[in-house]
C-alpha positions in Angstrom: 0.2 0.0 -0.1 1.2 3.7 -0.7 -0.2 6.7 1.3 -2.8 9.0 -0.6 -1.4 11.6 -2.4 -2.3 15.2 -0.6 -3.5 18.1 -2.2 -2.6 21.4 -1.8 -5.4 21.9 0.9 -3.9 18.9 2.8 -0.8 20.1 2.5 -1.7 23.4 4.1 -3.3 21.5 7.2 -0.4 19.6 7.8 1.8 22.6 8.4 -0.5 25.2 9.2 0.4 25.4 12.9 3.7 26.0 11.9 2.7 29.8 10.7 1.6 30.1 14.5 5.0 28.6 16.0 7.0 30.6 13.5 5.3 33.8 14.9 6.5 33.3 18.4 9.7 32.4 17.2 10.1 35.9 14.8 8.6 37.9 18.1 11.6 36.2 20.1 14.5 36.7 17.3 13.6 40.1 16.4 12.5 41.7 20.0 14.4 39.7 22.9 18.0 41.6 22.5 15.7 44.9 22.5 14.0 43.7 25.6 16.8 42.5 27.4 18.5 45.9 26.8 15.6 47.8 27.6 15.7 46.2 31.1 19.2 47.2 31.9 21.5 44.5 29.8 24.5 45.7 28.1 25.6 44.4 24.5 28.3 42.3 26.0 25.9 40.5 28.0 23.3 39.3 25.3 25.3 36.3 24.0 25.1 34.9 27.5 21.1 35.9 27.9 20.4 34.2 24.6 22.0 30.9 25.7 18.6 29.7 27.0 17.3 29.1 23.6 19.8 26.6 22.1 20.0 25.0 25.2 16.5 24.4 25.4 16.2 22.9 21.8 19.3 20.6 22.6 17.8 18.9 25.5 14.4 19.3 24.7 14.1 17.9 20.8 16.0 14.5 20.9 13.5 13.5 24.1 10.3 14.6 22.1 11.3 13.1 18.9 11.7 9.9 20.8 8.3 10.1 23.0 6.5 11.1 20.0 7.8 7.6 17.6 6.3 6.1 20.4 3.3 7.6 21.3 -0.4 6.9 20.1 -3.6 8.4 22.1 -5.8 7.3 19.8 -8.2 9.9 18.1 -5.5 12.3 19.5 -2.9 10.8 17.5 1.1 10.9 17.3 2.5 13.8 16.9 -0.7 16.5 17.5 -0.9 15.7 21.6 2.7 17.3 21.4 2.0 20.1 19.3 -0.7 21.4 21.5 1.1 21.0 24.9 3.9 22.8 23.7 1.4 25.8 21.8 -0.4 26.4 25.2 2.9 26.9 27.2 4.5 28.7 24.4 1.3 31.3 24.4 1.4 31.6 28.2 5.4 32.7 28.1 4.6 35.2 25.3 1.5 36.9 27.4 3.7 37.0 30.2 6.7 38.2 28.6 5.6 41.7 28.5 4.9 42.3 32.1 8.4 41.3 33.1 9.9 43.9 35.2 13.5 42.5 35.9 16.3 41.0 33.6 15.9 37.4 35.5 12.4 37.3 34.8 12.7 37.9 31.0 15.6 35.5 30.7 13.7 32.7 32.6 10.5 33.3 30.3 12.6 32.9 27.4 13.7 29.8 28.7 10.2 28.4 28.9 9.0 30.0 25.4 11.7 28.3 23.7 11.3 24.8 25.4 7.8 25.3 24.4 8.0 26.0 20.8 10.6 23.3 20.6 8.2 21.1 21.9 5.6 21.8 19.4 8.3 22.3 16.4 10.0 18.8 16.5 6.9 16.7 15.7 6.1 18.9 13.1 9.1 18.2 11.1 8.3 14.4 11.6 4.7 15.1 10.8 5.5 16.1 7.2 7.1 12.6 6.8 4.6 10.8 8.7 1.8 11.8 6.7 3.5 11.8 3.0 4.3 9.7 0.4 8.3 10.4 -0.5 7.6 11.9 -4.0 5.7 14.4 -1.9 8.6 15.5 0.7 9.9 18.5 -1.0 6.3 19.7 -1.7 5.5 19.2 1.9 9.0 20.8 3.5 8.1 23.7 1.0 4.8 25.0 2.0 6.3 24.1 6.1 8.9 26.8 4.9 6.4 28.8 3.4 4.2 29.2 6.5 7.7 29.8 8.5 8.1 32.8 6.4 4.7 34.1 6.4 4.4 33.7 10.1 7.7 35.6 10.3 6.7 38.6 8.2 3.2 38.9 10.5 5.5 38.3 13.9 8.3 40.7 12.6 6.0 43.3 11.6 3.7 43.6 14.7 6.0 46.3 16.3 6.5 48.7 13.5 2.7 48.4 12.3 1.8 49.3 16.0 4.1 52.3 16.0 2.5 53.7 12.8 -1.2 53.2 14.5 0.0 55.6 17.3 1.1 53.1 19.9 3.9 54.4 22.1 7.2 52.9 20.8 9.2 54.4 23.6 9.5 53.3 27.5 11.2 54.2 30.7 14.7 52.5 31.4 13.8 49.4 32.9 10.6 48.8 31.0 9.2 47.4 27.9 7.3 49.5 24.9 3.8 49.3 24.0 4.7 48.1 20.7 6.7 45.1 22.1 4.2 44.7 24.8 1.0 44.3 22.4 2.9 42.6 19.9 4.0 39.8 22.3 0.1 39.5 23.1 -1.4 39.0 19.9 1.5 36.4 18.8 0.5 34.3 21.5 -3.0 34.2 20.7 -2.1 33.6 17.0 0.5 31.0 17.7 -2.0 28.8 19.7 -4.9 29.3 17.3 -3.0 28.3 14.2 -1.9 24.8 16.2 -5.5 24.5 17.0 -6.3 24.4 13.4 -3.6 21.6 12.4 -4.9 19.8 15.3 -8.5 19.5 14.4 -8.0 19.3 10.7 -5.9 16.3 10.2 -5.8 12.7 11.2 -2.7 10.7 11.8 -2.0 7.4 10.4 -2.6 4.5 13.1 0.2 2.2 13.8 -1.4 -0.7 11.7 -1.6 2.1 8.9 2.0 2.8 8.5 3.0 -0.9 9.2 0.4 -1.0 6.1 2.5 1.5 4.1 5.8 -0.3 4.7 7.4 1.4 7.9 9.7 -0.6 10.0 10.1 -2.0 13.3 10.9 0.0 16.0 11.9 -2.7 18.5 14.0 -4.5 16.0 16.0 -0.8 15.1 16.2 0.1 18.9 18.0 -3.1 19.6 20.7 -3.0 17.0 21.3 0.6 18.1 21.9 -0.1 21.6 24.1 -3.5 20.7 26.0 -1.3 18.3 26.8 1.1 20.7 27.9 -0.9 23.1 30.5 -2.2 20.8 31.6 0.7 18.8 31.6 2.8 22.0 33.7 1.4 24.6 35.9 4.1 25.5 35.0 7.4 23.4 32.6 8.6 26.5 35.8 9.3 28.2 37.6 11.2 25.5 34.3 13.3 25.3 34.8 13.8 29.3 38.3 14.9 28.8 37.6 17.3 26.3 35.2 19.0 28.6 37.3 19.2 31.4 40.5 20.4 29.4 38.1 23.4 27.8 37.4 24.0 31.2 40.7 24.3 32.4 42.0 26.3 29.6 39.0 28.8 30.2 40.0 29.6 33.5 43.5 29.7 32.8 43.2 31.9 29.7 40.1 34.0 31.3 37.6 33.2 28.6 34.0 34.3 29.2 32.3 32.7 31.9 29.9 31.3 29.5 32.6 29.2 27.8 32.1 26.6 31.0 28.7 25.8 29.9 30.3 24.1 26.7 32.6 22.3 28.8 29.7 21.1 30.7 28.1 19.9 27.9 30.9 18.0 26.3 31.8 16.2 29.8 27.8 15.7 30.5 27.6 14.0 27.0 30.3 11.9 28.0 28.8 10.8 31.0 25.4 10.1 29.4 27.2 8.2 26.9 29.1 6.0 29.2 25.7 5.3 31.2 24.0 4.3 28.2 26.9 2.0 26.9 26.5 0.4 30.3 22.7 0.0 29.8 23.2 -1.5 26.4 26.0 -3.9 27.5 23.5 -5.2 30.3 20.9 -6.1 27.7 18.9 -2.9 28.4 19.2 -1.0 24.9 15.6 0.0 24.3 15.4 2.9 27.1 15.3 6.4 26.0 18.8 6.9 26.7 20.4 4.0 25.1 18.4 4.8 22.0 19.0 8.5 22.0 22.8 8.2 22.5 23.3 5.2 20.0 21.0 6.6 17.4 23.4 9.9 17.5 26.6 7.8 17.9 25.4 5.7 14.6 23.8 8.4 12.2 23.6 7.4 8.6 26.3 8.8 6.3 24.5 11.2 4.4 22.8 12.7 7.9 26.3 13.2 9.1 27.8 15.1 6.0 24.5 17.6 6.5 24.9 18.1 9.9 28.5 19.5 9.0 26.4 21.9 6.5 23.5 22.7 9.3 26.6 23.7 11.8 27.9 26.4 9.3 24.4 27.5 8.1 22.9 28.1 12.0 26.0 29.9 13.2 25.0 32.6 10.4 21.8 32.9 11.5 22.5 32.9 15.1 24.6 35.8 14.8 22.3 37.8 13.0 19.6 37.2 15.4 21.9 38.5 18.2 23.5 41.5 16.5 21.3 42.9 13.8 19.2 45.4 16.0 22.4 46.6 17.6 24.0 46.7 14.2 21.5 48.7 12.4 20.6 51.1 15.4 24.2 51.9 16.0 25.5 51.7 12.4 22.7 53.1 10.4 20.4 55.1 13.0 23.5 56.6 15.1 22.7 55.6 18.3 23.6 52.6 20.8 21.2 53.7 23.6 18.3 51.9 24.1 16.4 54.6 25.7 16.6 56.7 22.6 13.9 57.4 20.2 16.8 56.6 17.3 18.0 53.3 19.1 14.0 52.0 19.2 13.3 53.4 15.6 16.1 51.3 14.1 14.8 47.9 16.4 11.5 48.8 14.5 13.4 48.8 11.3 15.0 45.5 12.1 11.5 43.9 12.2 10.7 45.3 8.8 13.9 43.7 7.9 13.4 40.5 9.3 9.8 40.3 7.6 11.5 40.8 4.3 13.9 38.2 4.6 10.9 36.1 5.7 9.0 37.2 3.1 11.4 36.4 0.4 12.1 32.7 2.0 8.0 32.0 1.6 8.4 32.8 -2.0 11.4 31.3 -2.6 10.1 27.7 -1.1 6.9 27.9 -3.3 8.8 28.8 -6.6 12.5 29.1 -6.7 13.5 25.7 -4.7 11.1 23.3 -6.1 11.8 24.7 -9.7 15.6 24.7 -9.1 15.9 21.4 -7.2 13.9 19.5 -10.4 16.7 21.5 -12.5 20.1 21.0 -10.8 19.3 18.6 -7.7 18.8 19.3 -4.5 22.2 19.5 -3.7 23.2 22.2 -5.6 20.1 24.3 -5.1 21.1 24.4 -1.3 24.9 25.4 -2.1 23.5 28.3 -4.4 21.1 29.6 -1.9 23.5 29.2 1.0 26.3 32.1 -1.4 23.2 34.0 -1.6 23.0 34.9 2.1 26.6 35.4 2.4 26.5 38.0 -0.4 23.6 39.1 1.9 25.2 39.6 4.9 28.9 41.0 3.7 26.5 43.9 2.0 26.1 45.4 5.4 29.7 46.7 4.8 29.0 48.2 1.8 25.7 49.9 2.1 25.0 53.1 4.1 21.5 53.7 3.6 19.1 51.6 5.9 16.5 51.4 3.2 19.0 49.6 1.3 19.3 46.9 3.7 16.1 45.1 2.1 18.2 44.2 -0.4 20.7 42.4 2.1 17.5 40.7 3.2 16.7 39.1 -0.3 19.9 36.9 -0.5 19.4 36.4 3.4 15.9 34.9 2.6 16.8 32.7 0.1 19.3 31.0 2.1 16.8 30.8 5.1 14.3 29.3 2.5 16.9 26.5 1.7 18.0 26.2 5.0 14.7 25.3 6.4 13.5 23.0 3.5 16.2 21.3 1.8 18.1 19.4 4.6 14.6 18.0 6.0 13.8 17.2 2.3 16.7 14.8 1.8 16.4 13.8 5.3 13.1 12.6 5.1 13.8 10.7 2.0 16.4 9.2 3.2 15.8 7.8 6.6 14.2 4.8 8.3 10.7 6.4 8.4 9.6 4.6 11.6 12.3 6.6 13.4 11.9 10.3 11.8 11.2 11.8 15.2 14.0 10.9 16.8 16.4 11.5 13.9 14.6 15.0 13.1 15.4 15.6 17.2 19.0 14.6 16.8 19.6 16.6 13.8 18.5 19.9 15.6 21.5 19.1 17.4 23.5 20.8 14.9 21.5 23.9 14.8 22.0 24.0 18.6 25.6 23.0 18.8 26.5 26.4 16.3 24.2 28.7 18.6 26.0 27.8 21.8 29.3 28.2 20.6 28.0 31.7 19.1 26.6 32.5 22.4 29.5 31.7 24.4 32.5 32.1 22.5 31.8 35.2 19.5 31.3 37.7 23.1 34.7 36.9 23.7 36.2 37.1 20.0 34.2 40.7 19.8 35.4 42.1 23.2 39.1 41.4 22.1 39.1 42.3 19.1 36.2 44.7 17.7 34.8 45.8 21.3 31.8 48.1 20.8 31.6 47.2 16.9 29.0 44.7 16.3 29.1 45.1 12.4 32.2 42.9 12.5 29.8 39.7 13.5 28.5 40.0 9.7 31.6 39.4 8.6 31.5 36.4 10.7 28.1 35.3 9.4 29.0 35.5 5.7 32.2 33.7 6.1 30.6 30.8 7.9 27.6 30.4 5.1 30.7 30.0 2.7 32.0 27.3 4.4 28.4 25.9 4.5 28.3 26.0 1.1 31.7 24.1 0.8 30.6 21.3 3.2 27.4 20.9 0.9 30.0 19.5 -1.9 30.0 16.6 -0.1 26.5 15.6 0.2 25.6 12.8 -2.6 22.0 12.9 -2.6 20.3 9.4 -4.0 19.2 9.5 -7.6 21.2 12.7 -8.3 24.2 12.8 -10.5 23.8 8.9 -11.1 24.2 8.3 -7.4 22.6 5.3 -6.0 23.1 5.5 -2.3 23.8 8.8 0.5 27.4 7.6 0.7 29.7 9.9 -0.9 
């Protein structure tokens, strides 16, 4: 049996919830630096405050992926319970964020918001693979990317539109402007409503139906993974622990920023978890969550490993942009680095417009450019070209002087963003075991999160040492990492393209 082919209405229903989720992410990405600085944070402290977002994704997504692969709640389904639970918590976080009066409250709510968004988002990636035939994966992820782009446009434009409607865009130091306050409240309502639409308009395939479609057994895969884990990684856990310990000692010795200790702790922590997982597998307990997650991570298919390197460099550039665009535009294009000034807040609103431009471009590129280009030259070359377009967009920040002209920069960024959201997932969904899409999509997110943690912990030290008070130089790093991502993409061989018969290089 084959899965039924979905029409455009079906494709839209499957991914419409992502429209609301991305409104939440857009409000977070475009406004949290502004919120933190309005509540008294300095420019140097922004990366440390932002570290909550990627850390929660690192911890939450593999766990949710593992759990959703094994969930079936009758008519409530497999992935949809996680959509709904995450959306309720994320909406609550958005409603409470504007009420923050101290930096700690805002940081804790950012942690809760990002964790909740990840609980909703991770199963959506696997949901496309669950619901669609392989020949519709590219179309499915393109539609999802289009909703992501439209949702981000709406979320990014909220403060700008409210300002033009006469809502106060400035506030005394220690409080959040009304434009941001009302935007977060509207965003929370929109997020919950969009996810509810997907929950109530879709029906998931039951485990029996998935087996009829040829989905493989979970239990057999888990047992093999656990046994292979114990055989392959007998001593590797100690190397991870040693690497974390060494990084902590170097940080102490050379006086790096304290946030680097977080990276050291993550390395050592993974080593410890790996050791525990290996012991469990050798004791015959290979089907538990820990052994399964660590085993699947260490035994990723070759195509996933190569795409992971591409993701690492791609998301390094994106996180640099999200953290630094507001201070860059305010300082270099509006002439103010003071968050309490009208010029700075005007620059913050313009960043919302710029972010809406790149997300709008991404929505259009996902529907029209990516499918046509991938049919003509293949998914791998399409992704490479789009990444180079993004690098050009970042580099243009050094050439342009008029803030209006930054719209042209965002066109290149938007093309790259569309491809980053669609192409790697379309390649993976057609190349991975369908019964384990949840856990593999969750583990793939590790390579979205690790670069963000590196940027949040290391970039501040680099900028403070070499470019103090000049955040625009972060755009040079962003452009360079996208070029590296494009070069790494040359090693990814997609089955069926250029005569390739397998996922191996």
